[in-house]
N, C-alpha and C positions, 0 to 999 in steps of 0.2 A: 442231898441225893434224893431224886424223885422216886417214890415207890409206885410201881405200876401193878394194877390188878390184871393178871393174865386173862381173866374171864371176860374182859371187854373185847378181846379179839375173837370175833365170831367167824363163822364159815363164809358169810357173804359181806360182812362189813365190821366196823368197830362201833360199839355202842355202850354207853354207861351213864351213870348218874352224874349230872353236871352242876347240880346245885345242892345246897344244904350243908350240914356240918362235916360230912365225910364223902365228898364227891370223888369218883374215880376216873372221870373224864374232865380234866382241868386244862387250862392253857399250857401248863408245864408239861403235861402228858402229850398234848397235841403237838407241841414243839418237837418232842422226841419222835412222835409218829412221823412228823414231817421230815425229820432227818433220816429216818429209816426208809420212808417211801422214796425220797430223793436218791438215796443210796441204792435201793433195789432197782429203781427204774434205770439208773445210769449203768449199773453193773450188768443187769440181766438183759436190757434191751437197747442200751446206748441212747436212751431217751433223756433229753434235758429240758423239755418244754412241757409245762403243765398249766391247765386252766383250773381255777378254783372259784367256787361260789358258795353261798349259804342260804338258809331259809330265814324266816323272820323271828325265830326264837331269840330271847334276850341273851342267851349264852352263845349264840352262833358266831357273831362278829368277833368276840375275843378269841374263840377257838380258831377261827379262820386266820386271824392275824398271827397267832402263835404258830399255826401250821405253816404259814407262809415263811415266817422267820426260820423255821427248821429246814424247809426246802432250800431257801436261799443260802443257808450255810453249807449246803452240799454242792453249790454251783448251779442249781436249777434256774431256769427262766420261768417266772411265775406270772401268769396273766389273771388278774382278778376281774371276774365278770359280774360281781355284785350280789345283790339279794335276788335270787332267781329261782327257777325250778330245777329239780334234778335232771330232767331230760335236756335242759339247756346246757348243763355241764357235759352231759353225754354227747350232745350235738357238737359242742365246741371241740371235744377230744376226737370225735369221729370224723369231722369234716376236714381235718388236716392229715388224714391217713393213719398209719400205725406209729407215727413219730411223736405223738402227744399223749400226755396223761391227763386225767381229770379227777378233781377232788370236790365232793359236795359235803358240806357240813350241814347235817339235818337230823332232827329227831323224828321226822316224818309223822307217823300217827301215834307215837308213844306219848305217855303222860309228860306233863310240862317239865318235870325234874330231869328228864333224860335228854341226851343229845347223841349224835353219832357222826361217823365219817364213812362215806361211800367212796370207793377207790376204783378208778378206771384206767385202762390203757387202750387207747384207740377206741373201738366200738365194743370192747369187752371189759368186764369188771374183774378185778382181782378177787380171788376166792380161795378158800381152803388153805393149802400150805403156803401160798404166796402171802396171805394175811398173817398166818401164824409165824411166817418167816420174818415179818417186820418186828414182832416181839422178840425173836431171837437176836436180831441185830441190835435192838435196844438193850437187851440183857448184856450183850457182849460189848456195848459201846463202840461198835464197829461201823463208823460212818465215813462217808466221803467228805472231803474238805474242799471248799471252793468259794468263789465269790459270785453269787448269782445276781440276777437283776429282776426287778418287778415292774409291771405296768398294769394298766387297767383297760378293759374293753367293755364299757357300759352298753354298747350297742349289740352285744351278743344275744341278748334276749330277743331283740327285734329281728335279728338275722334268723334265729331259730323259729320264731313264730311266723315270720314271712315265708320261710321255707315250707313249713307244714301246711300253711294256708294254701300254698300253691299246689299241694298234692291232691286237692279235692275240687270237684266241679259239681256244685249243687244243682238239683233239678228245679222245676218251676214251683214246687209246693212251698208255701210260706210256713215256716215252723215257729212255734213258741216253745222255748226251753227254760226250765228252771235249773239254775246252777247253785249248788251248795258247796261253797269253798271252805266251810268250817273255819273261817277267819285266817286261813293260810294264804300264801302268795298267789295261788291259782285265781283267787277272786279279783286280784288287780290286773292280771294279764290275760285271762281267757275270755271273759265276757266281751271286751273290745274286739277280739278277733271274730267272735260269732256275729257281732253287730256289723262289722265290716262286710260280712258275707250276706247281710240282709236278714239275719235271724233275730226274732224278738226274744229278748232275754229278761227273765225275772230273776233277780239276784237274792240269794239267801246267804247271809253271813259272808259277804264278799269283801268286807273291810278287813284288811290284815290286822290281827291283834294277837300278840304272842301269849296272852293269857287264855286264849281259846274259850271265851266266856259262854259260848252256847253249847258246844260239844267238841270233843276231839275230832280232828279230820281223819276219819277212818271208814271208808265205804264198805269194808268187809264186815263190820259189826251191824247187824240189822237194827238194833236199838238206836244207833247213831244216824240212821237213814230215815227215821220216822218223820222228822220235820220236812224232809224233802218229799216223802210220799204224800204228806198232807198238802204241801204247797202245789204239787202237780195237780191234784184233784181240785183244789180251790181255784186255781188259775186256769183250769181246763187246758193244761199244756199238753203238747204232743209227747214230751219226754222230760225226764229229770236226770241230771248228771251230777254226781257228787265226787269230789276229788279228795285224795288224801293230802297229808301235810306237805309233801314235796312234789306232788303231781306226777309220780310215776305209775299211779293206779287211779282208776275211776270206777265208779259203780253206776249202774243204769236203773232207773225206775220207769216203767212203761206208763202209758196214758191212763191205765186203770189203777195206778199206784202200786203195782207189783214190783218187787225186787227181782232183777234179772242176774243170775249167777254169771260169773266171768267166763266160765267154760261155754255157756250158751251164747254169750256175746262173741266169743272167738269162733264158734261154729257158724254164726250168721255172717261174720266177716269172711270166713273161709269159703262159704258158698259163693259169695260175690267174687272173691279172688279166683276161685276155680273156673269161673266163666272166662277169665282171661288167661289162666295158666292151668289147663287140664292136667291132672296127675300130680299137681304140686304136693310137696310134703308139708304137713301141718303138725307141729309138735304140741302135745298136751302133757300136763304133769300128771303124776300117778293118782292124784285126787279127783281127776275129771270124770264126768259122767260117761258111762258106756253108751248112753243114748246119743250124746253129741259126737262121740267117736264114730259110731255107726252112721250118723248123719253125714259126717265129712266123707267117709268111705263111699257112701251111697251116692254122693254128689261128685264122685270121680277123683277124690283126693286120697292121699296116703297119710292116714293118721299115725303118728309115731308117739308112743308113750315114753316119758322120760322123768327123771328125778325132779322133785319140787325144788324151787329156789331160782331166783331171777338170774343169778350168775351162771348157774348150770344150764338153764334153759337157753340162754344166749349162746353159750359155748356149743351146745348140741345143734342149734340152728345153723351156726357157722360151719360146723363139721359136716352136716349132711346137705347143706344148701337149701334149707327150708325157707319159705317165703312168709310164714306166719307162725306164731307160737302163742300159747296162752296157758296160764295156770289159774286155779280156783281162787287164789289169794287176790287176784285182780291185775297182776302184771301181764300185759299183752304186748307182743313184740311184732312189729311190722317190718318185714324184710323186702317187700316189693317196692322197688325204687326208693329205698330208704336204708337205714343202717342196721335195723334189726334189734334196737334196744327198746326198753319199755318207756314209751312216750304217750302218757295218757291224753294230753291235748290232741295229738294226732289220732289216737284211737277214737276219741269222742267225735272228731271231725269226720272220720270214716263212717261212723254210725249215723251221723246227721246227713251225710251224703246219701246213704242208703235210704233213709227215711224220706228225704226230699224228692226222691225219684219214684215214689210209689204213692198211691192213694190209700194204701192200707194203714190202719193205725199200728203203732209200735207193738202193741200187745198181740195183734194178729200175726205180725212177722215172726215173733218168737214162738207163737203157738204152732208154727209150721215145723218146729223142732220137737220130736217126741220127748215126753217128760216121764221120768220114773219117780217113784217115791224116794226121797233122799234126805239125809241129815245135813246140816251145816258141818263145817269142820269142828270137831270136838277136841278140846285141848285139856289134857290131863297132866297136872303138875307132877313132875318126876325128876329126881336128882340127876344132874348132868352125868355124874360118874357111873350111873347104872343104866341109863336109858337105852343105849345101843345094845348092851348085853341082853336086856330084857326082850327087846324086839327080836334079836337073833334067836333066843331060846324059843319064843312063841312061834316064830316062823318055822323053825325046824319041827316043832310038834305038829303044827297045822299041816305041814307039807305031807305028813303021813296019811292025812285024810282027805285033803283037797288039793286042787291045782292052786299054786301060789305064784304070783308074779313078784319077783324079788328085785326089780329095778331100783326100788327105794322103799325099804321096809318090807312089809308083807301085804300085798293086795290079794285077798283070799277069794277065789271064785266059787260061789255057791250055785245051786241049781237055777235060782231066779234072781241073782244079784251078786253083790260083792261087799266085802268089808275090808277096810284098810287100817293098819296100825304101823306107824313109823315114828322114828325119833326126830324131834324138831332139831334143826340145825341152828336155830337162832336163840332158843332159850331152853331152860330145864323143863322139858315136857315131852310127853308122847302126844301125837296128833292122830285122830281117827276120823274116818268118814264111811258112810254106808249108803248103799243104793239097792233098791229091790222093786219088783213089780207091784207088790202090795205092802201095806203097813204091817200085816201079819208076818210076812217074810222078813221085813226090815227088823222088826223086834226080835225075831228068831236069830238072825245073824248077829245082832248086837249082843244078845244074851250069850251066844257062842264065844265071842271074843271077851265079853265080860268075865266069863268063867275062867278063861285063860289068864287074864290079868289079875284075878283075885289071888293068884298064887304069889303076888308081889305086893307086900304091904307098903312098899315105897311109892306105889302109884296111887294117886288120889283119883278115885273113880267117881267123884261127886257129879261132875258135869255129864259123864256118860249116863249115869242113872237119872239125872234130871231130864235129859233128852228122851230117855226111854219112857219116863212118866208122862212127858208131854205128848208123845206119840200115842200112848194108851188112852189119854184123855181126848185125843183127836184134835189137839191144838198145835 
């Protein structure tokens, strides 16, 4: 009897330790997940066709094979698209309408010992109770029984990349781009597309290597973008683009070596889109800058604030008919003439299209978006079993003194800025972010929420205090 750790079932995906002495995401577990997924798709949606792919981690192919076996046992038709990018799987599931599922085996940006399973249905991802429901099916051993069939489609990656390449029309400006793939699969697939469009590419860690010898592929962490920043300056490049491990996120470095936050990138893409679709709705997550939200509204858009999380953002976009969405973590969703999922190669092409049609340097384009003093996302380790209760109590106390936006945690509106505290849906932590017109106000708002969280010894405030010290030092 295979023992399953219920904590690997997260709000947006399944993830766990896949190596070592006591892994909790093994091929045996993956086979059971495959049985549960196949059962859920057939019973809930009448769907019996699923595309499956994986990244280049050493544990991914065995997990994919086991997951396939599980789905076949429920009577599913499984199409293996190979070692690809997460948006390739999303593309495969989306391009056949609502009748297909999608599975991506990927550890994305996580440490090498981890791996994960992302689950899709059409252009949407399974989330929340649908994922937890898979665990309940496994607990009950309640699976469909059937005889499925499998095939492969190694051309799906080319279909995907040819499609997104056709979504852009570059201008006359010749661009030089540095790509940091972090030794993940983006390095194999993305530079050739850029070159086909006439872009000069300087590659950084583009050879796939499952040991990630240079750094983990995670553009959200500033320290992991340092090599890209240096390479942009050394090569006098127009822009740098760093991809995460499964290419559903990318990070931008401008020509001066500055890191560009994903909400600012979303705002720049929004202004371009609004020239074609005045009044369009643009979805931002609750961690986004007020400056970029105001920028979108000032350019004739309707900025809509929503919960963080790529699955929830995609659902909201579909619900309200939004043409673009973005969250600070780097997931950006293009719904104009596309499916609205997080496709970082397409996002990067849209950015390059904008840059190729102007003589302005990349840094000058982003300088047109007002900038406030802001912190990065601050992660405070907190036990899963108490994190939501803590946020609820803090929110209710703060509501007595301030305006609080409660769409996801508590975004507290101060006189000259805001502070956010919310429970992470992916790991045991609270996440925070702050923004203000001056550093003095920023520190004041951080201290206000620090005082609230000091009431809870379960919350590790180390990172919040480290960020406050850095601001005091002016670094």
